[in-house]
GUBADO-98220 format. One record per residue: residue in three letters; x, z, y of N, C-alpha, C, CB in turn. Coordinates in steps of 0.001 Angstrom, whole numbers, padded with zeros to 6 digits, always signed. Atoms other than C-alpha are relative to their C-alpha. Glycine has a CB too. Example, Ala and Ser with C-alpha at 12.3 -4.5 7.8 and 13.67 -1.06 7.14 Angstrom:
2
Ala+000890+000000-001190+012300+007800-004500+000900+000000+001200-000992+001246+000027 Ser-000820-000060-001190+013670+007140-001060-000770+000730+001090+000414-001415+000462 
END
This chain:
56
Unk+000839+000000-001181+000000+000000+000000+000880+000000+001240-000952+001212+000001 Unk-000774+000093-001243+001209-000758+003521-000100+001301+000779-000492-001180+000866 Unk-000041-001184-000854+002274+002100+005751-000232-000460+001441+001373+000772-000144 Unk+000374+000509-001317+000451+001329+009014+000700+000719+001145-001481+000109+000180 Unk-000730-000701-001055+002572+003849+010934+001431-000516+000124+000010+001504-000272 Unk-001352+000572-000044+005749+001824+010239+000121-000926+001213+000321-000775-001320 Unk-000112+000823-001211+006890+000389+013597+000453-001434-000283+000965+000646+000965 Unk-000452+001356+000341+008602-002605+011957-001166-000854-000493+001108+000054-001073 Unk+001179+000717+000487+005386-003576+010192-000917-000378+001163-000768+000856-001029 Unk+000860+000272-001151+003386-003286+013413+000613-001061+000901-000251+001282+000795 Unk-000687+001007-000816+005999-005317+015289-000143-001381-000639+001498+000362+000173 Unk+000125+001276+000710+005961-008059+012638-001439-000504+000039+000471+000146-001456 Unk+001413+000368-000049+002162-008030+012598-000374-000525+001387-000882+001205-000369 Unk+000290+000441-001368+001961-008334+016393+000613-001367+000266+000524+001023+001023 Unk-000662+001290-000194+004474-011198+016428-000746-001098-000755+001471+000067-000466 Unk+000739+000985+000794+002550-012981+013678-001329-000359+000657-000245+000532-001415 Unk+001289+000251-000645-000774-012594+015473+000189-000816+001273-000713+001326+000319 Unk-000283+000766-001217+000722-013837+018752+000371-001436-000364+001142+000665+000817 Unk-000396+001339+000436+002317-016781+016941-001183-000826-000465+001018+000094-001109 Unk+001202+000709+000449-000951-017707+015264-000898-000363+001179-000780+000854-001009 Unk+000811+000282-001182-002781-017448+018577+000547-001168+000797-000082+001225+000883 Unk-000630+001101-000730-000288-019735+020310-000166-001305-000777+001499+000294+000249 Unk+000160+001198+000827-000427-022183+017402-001416-000546+000050+000377+000301-001435 Unk+001399+000436-000070-004223-022283+017434-000330-000570+001373-000942+001165-000322 Unk+000230+000510-001351-004274-022729+021217+000599-001399+000141+000604+000957+001057 Unk-000685+001280-000131-001760-025593+020994-000741-001101-000756+001438+000112-000507 Unk+000659+001034+000802-003521-027456+018184-001388-000313+000562-000110+000446-001475 Unk+001330+000276-000556-006960-027031+019791+000102-000787+001301-000766+001310+000238 Unk-000152+000781-001232-005676-028333+023130+000380-001442-000316+001059+000638+000915 Unk-000349+001365+000407-004140-031349+021367-001232-000742-000502+001087+000020-001091 Unk+001216+000630+000526-007413-032052+019558-000953-000334+001143-000698+000924-001030 Unk+000885+000258-001137-009417-031698+022788+000475-001180+000832-000102+001237+000876 Unk-000506+001115-000808-007125-034076+024675-000155-001322-000746+001478+000229+000371 Unk+000159+001222+000783-007240-036602+021833-001460-000437-000020+000515+000206-001434 Unk+001421+000339-000041-011045-036448+021720-000384-000573+001358-000855+001233-000314 Unk+000276+000522-001339-011137-036990+025483+000500-001433+000130+000653+000890+001074 Unk-000536+001363-000031-008905-040068+025109-000912-000967-000749+001411-000035-000603 Unk+000864+000858+000814-011132-041488+022376-001327-000245+000715-000246+000634-001388 Unk+001262+000170-000723-014294-040856+024409+000166-000945+001181-000525+001354+000483 Unk-000245+000906-001126-012762-042589+027443+000157-001434-000489+001251+000434+000783 Unk-000202+001336+000551-011688-045538+025310-001331-000596-000445+000990+000042-001178 Unk+001300+000497+000455-015143-045825+023763-000916-000315+001177-000667+001024-000921 Unk+000865+000279-001156-016893-045595+027133+000454-001264+000710+000000+001190+000983 Unk-000490+001248-000587-014643-048360+028480-000427-001182-000847+001529+000027+000144 Unk+000386+001095+000889-015360-050491+025417-001482-000304+000156+000325+000344-001466 Unk+001442+000224-000135-019123-049974+025713-000328-000557+001377-000778+001304-000244 Unk+000228+000526-001340-018966-050593+029454+000410-001451+000098+000753+000819+001027 Unk-000455+001391-000017-016968-053807+028959-000945-000896-000780+001411-000107-000573 Unk+000881+000843+000811-019252-055102+026210-001355-000169+000680-000180+000601-001407 Unk+001271+000124-000723-022332-054393+028345+000141-001007+001131-000456+001371+000555 Unk-000228+000956-001085-020807-056382+031212+000066-001429-000526+001291+000340+000748 Unk-000143+001360+000524-019950-059379+029025-001321-000526-000534+001058-000039-001099 Unk+001273+000451+000546-023390-059487+027394-001046-000214+001089-000513+000998-001015 Unk+000998+000179-001052-025251-059306+030696+000060-001404+000592+000200+001039+001101 Unk-000130+001362-000508-023941-062790+031594-000779-001003-000841+001460-000400+000050 Unk+000641+000950+000917-025665-064399+028611-001461-000193+000283+000166+000450-001411 
END
């Protein structure tokens, strides 16, 4: 069983939690920016196709 009063264990646990938090923040920001890029690309594509079809 883990000794929760051990300062080394608490230090390692805190570092791990901080590391996981930073990792999750980084990956979620990358996913959000990529989704924004895709949405912009799709809106440009739909806007361009609507313009070309309106001439017909």
